[in-house]
C-alpha positions, 0 to 999 in steps of 0.5 A: 420597486427599488426606484419607487421606494427611493422616489417615495422617500425623496418626496417625503423628505422634500415635503418635510422641508417645505412644511418646516419653512412655511411660516419662515417669512411670516415669522420674520415679518411679525418679529420685525414689526413687533420689535419696532412697535415695542420700541415705539411703546417704550419711547412713548413711556409705556414700558412699565405696563403689564402688557408691555412686559407680556409682549416682551416675554412673548417676543423673546419666546418667538425669537427663540423659536425662530432660532430653532426653526419653529416658525409657526409658533414664532409667528403666532407668539409675535402676533400675540405680542403685537396685540399686547403692544397695542394694549400697552399703548392704549394704557391697558 
């Protein structure tokens, strides 16, 4: 019985770790792409738009979430930022 309890505890701990890192790569990839796109938008002169400001704010929040290992939220914010970057480049 003691071995079963120990095994159950181990499975729960491993599952928790796996869930926490599920979005790690997505977060990193989305952030990298978004920062590159933001730099391009700035170089093209779109840094003054409202959409650019929204994107920058979202990317700052996403980077903070990445640092605290909240990878799912990081990924979602970075995707949303990329939308606003596209809007900025379209002049909206």
